[in-house]
C-alpha positions in Angstrom: 16.1 18.2 -15.6 12.8 17.4 -14.2 11.1 14.1 -14.9 7.8 12.6 -14.0 7.8 10.5 -10.8 6.5 7.3 -12.5 9.4 7.4 -15.0 12.3 8.4 -12.7 11.5 7.2 -9.2 10.4 3.6 -9.2 9.4 2.1 -5.9 12.3 -0.1 -4.5 11.8 -3.8 -3.9 11.5 -5.1 -0.4 15.0 -5.4 1.1 16.4 -8.6 2.4 15.2 -10.0 5.7 18.2 -8.7 7.5 17.4 -5.1 6.5 13.7 -5.3 7.2 13.6 -6.9 10.6 15.3 -4.6 13.2 12.0 -4.2 15.1 13.4 -3.5 18.6 14.8 -0.1 17.5 11.2 1.3 17.5 10.8 0.6 21.2 12.9 3.6 22.0 11.4 5.8 19.3 7.6 6.0 20.0 7.4 9.4 18.4 7.9 7.8 15.0 4.4 6.4 15.0 2.7 9.6 13.9 5.0 10.2 11.0 4.9 6.6 9.8 1.1 6.8 10.1 1.1 9.8 7.7 3.4 8.0 5.3 1.3 4.9 5.4 -1.9 6.9 4.9 -0.3 8.4 1.7 0.8 5.0 0.6 -2.7 3.5 1.0 -4.3 6.4 -0.8 -2.0 5.9 -3.8 -2.9 2.2 -3.8 -6.6 2.9 -3.6 -6.4 5.5 -6.4 -4.1 3.1 -8.5 -1.5 5.9 -8.7 2.3 6.0 -8.3 3.3 6.5 -4.7 5.2 9.7 -5.6 1.9 11.3 -6.7 1.0 11.4 -3.0 4.6 11.9 -1.6 4.6 13.6 1.9 6.4 16.9 2.2 9.2 17.5 4.7 7.3 20.2 6.6 4.5 17.7 7.2 6.9 15.2 8.7 8.4 17.9 10.9 5.0 18.7 12.1 4.7 15.1 13.1 7.7 15.6 15.5 10.5 14.2 13.3 13.9 15.7 13.6 16.8 15.5 11.1 18.3 12.5 12.8 15.0 10.6 12.7 14.6 11.3 9.0 18.2 10.3 8.2 17.8 7.1 10.2 14.6 6.1 8.4 16.3 6.8 5.0 19.5 4.9 6.0 17.4 1.9 7.1 15.6 1.8 3.8 12.2 2.6 5.2 11.7 5.8 3.2 12.8 7.2 -0.1 13.3 11.0 -0.6 13.5 13.4 -3.6 13.3 17.1 -4.2 10.0 18.3 -5.7 10.3 20.4 -8.9 6.6 20.7 -9.7 5.7 24.0 -11.2 2.3 25.8 -10.9 1.1 24.7 -14.4 2.5 21.1 -14.4 -0.2 18.4 -14.8 1.7 16.0 -12.5 4.2 16.1 -9.7 7.9 16.1 -10.7 10.9 15.1 -8.6 14.7 14.9 -8.7 16.6 12.4 -6.7 19.5 13.8 -4.7 22.5 11.9 -3.6 22.3 13.3 0.0 19.5 14.1 2.3 19.7 17.9 2.2 16.5 18.8 4.1 15.5 21.4 1.6 11.9 22.5 2.2 10.9 21.0 -1.2 12.1 17.5 -0.1 9.3 14.8 -0.2 9.2 11.3 1.1 7.4 7.9 0.4 7.5 4.6 2.1 9.6 1.8 0.7 8.3 -1.8 0.7 10.1 -2.4 3.9 8.8 0.8 5.3 5.2 -0.3 4.5 5.7 -3.5 6.5 7.2 -1.7 9.5 4.6 1.0 9.5 1.7 -1.6 9.4 3.3 -3.5 12.3 3.8 -0.4 14.3 0.2 0.7 13.6 -1.2 -2.6 14.6 0.8 -2.7 17.9 3.1 -5.6 16.9 6.2 -3.4 17.6 6.7 -2.4 21.2 6.2 1.3 21.8 5.9 1.6 25.5 5.5 5.2 26.7 4.0 6.1 23.3 1.3 8.7 23.7 -2.1 8.1 22.0 -2.0 9.3 18.5 -4.6 11.8 17.3 -4.7 10.2 13.9 -7.1 7.4 13.2 -5.3 4.4 11.8 -5.6 0.7 11.2 -9.3 0.5 10.7 -8.8 -2.5 8.5 -7.0 -5.5 10.1 -3.9 -6.6 8.3 -4.5 -9.7 6.2 -1.8 -11.6 8.0 -3.9 -11.4 11.2 -7.2 -12.5 9.7 -8.1 -16.1 10.5 -10.9 -16.4 7.9 -9.7 -16.3 4.4 -11.7 -16.3 1.1 -12.4 -19.5 -0.8 -12.7 -19.6 -4.6 -14.7 -22.6 -5.8 -14.0 -23.0 -9.6 -16.6 -25.7 -10.0 -19.5 -23.6 -8.6 -17.7 -20.5 -9.8 -18.3 -18.9 -6.4 -16.1 -16.7 -4.3 -17.0 -17.2 -0.6 -15.9 -15.6 2.7 -16.9 -17.9 5.5 -20.6 -18.8 4.8 -21.2 -15.8 2.6 -21.2 -16.0 -1.2 -19.3 -12.8 -2.2 -19.5 -13.3 -6.0 -21.0 -15.9 -8.3 -20.2 -15.9 -12.0 -23.1 -16.8 -14.3 -21.1 -16.0 -17.4 -17.4 -16.6 -18.2 -15.1 -13.9 -16.7 -11.6 -15.1 -17.7 -9.6 -12.2 -16.1 -11.4 -12.2 -12.8 -11.4 -16.0 -12.6 -7.7 -16.1 -13.4 -7.0 -13.8 -10.5 -9.1 -15.7 -8.1 -7.6 -19.0 -9.1 -4.1 -17.6 -8.5 -5.0 -16.4 -5.0 -6.6 -19.8 -4.2 -3.6 -21.7 -5.4 -1.2 -19.5 -3.3 -3.4 -19.8 -0.2 -4.6 -16.2 -0.3 -1.5 -14.2 0.7 -1.9 -10.5 1.1 -0.5 -9.8 -2.4 0.2 -11.7 -5.6 1.9 -10.7 -8.9 -0.4 -10.0 -11.8 -1.4 -13.5 -13.0 -3.0 -12.4 -16.3 -1.1 -13.6 -19.4 0.2 -10.9 -21.7 -1.8 -10.0 -24.7 -0.7 -8.0 -27.7 -2.0 -4.4 -27.9 -3.3 -4.5 -24.3 -1.6 -2.4 -21.6 -1.1 -4.9 -18.7 -1.5 -2.2 -16.0 -4.7 -1.0 -17.4 -6.1 -4.5 -17.8 -5.2 -5.3 -14.2 -6.7 -2.1 -13.0 -10.0 -2.9 -14.9 -10.0 -6.4 -13.5 -9.7 -5.1 -10.0 -12.6 -2.8 -10.5 -14.7 -5.6 -11.9 -13.8 -7.9 -8.9 -15.2 -5.2 -6.5 -18.4 -4.6 -8.5 -21.6 -6.6 -8.2 -20.6 -8.4 -5.0 -23.6 -10.2 -3.4 -22.1 -9.6 0.0 -19.4 -7.0 0.4 -16.9 -9.0 2.4 -13.7 -8.5 0.3 -12.0 -5.5 -1.2 -9.4 -5.9 -4.0 -6.7 -3.2 -4.6 -3.7 -2.6 -6.8 -0.3 -2.6 -5.0 0.8 0.8 -6.2 3.2 -0.6 -8.8 0.7 -1.7 -11.5 2.1 -5.2 -11.3 0.4 -6.8 -8.4 -3.0 -7.1 -6.6 -3.9 -7.1 -2.9 -7.0 -8.2 -1.0 -8.3 -7.3 2.4 -11.4 -8.1 4.4 -14.1 -5.4 4.1 -17.1 -4.4 6.3 -19.2 -1.7 4.7 -20.8 -0.8 8.0 -17.3 -0.1 9.6 -16.3 1.7 6.5 -19.3 4.1 6.8 -18.7 4.6 10.5 -15.1 5.6 9.9 -16.0 8.4 7.5 
């Protein structure tokens, strides 16, 4: 029976450190860069659109076009870097539908998404943190935004002045109370501005927490005095991410 992706295929949590840190294996597999780039691109699009990752799942034939063979795909799945499912979407269906299979069968309708561990590895591979000697230059543009972990300058939320700053720039200043936005900024400030935090907004009756977080993220990105920060959902509806933003670079990359 077909089921919607958001109901039947939840994104797995980040595996333990032992499962997510075998970085040296990529040194001998430079051809994986292009496929992981495609998967990371789909992941980031889902986050940007605030959609389930399965809505932008990458088809098997696309990964084959990125030079992956059966052993590569089985290895990525066995390491917990990708999840796979068979697509059952019909021509008139309003959303994509999938069925999880116990084995990797390589049917042409098979699709793939990055896991949390796969996202970490793909970003490191993209940024050059993982050794890929002999890797040919990729024809796909990637990593136009520096990972937050590598950014030296971090935002600063001043609750007394009610200002959000990035270096010397005032990004946002609240003249009127904005409880949801200020709660998010306070949570980031208290945690030292990690790349992601859980939704810090307290539950309220008759309010969908995912929709409320989505609306809060949109509000944080609106009416910025200086566009230095971009807030995004994390793809699960239960967390929020931030990244440095330069509108001039964003225009140039189009």
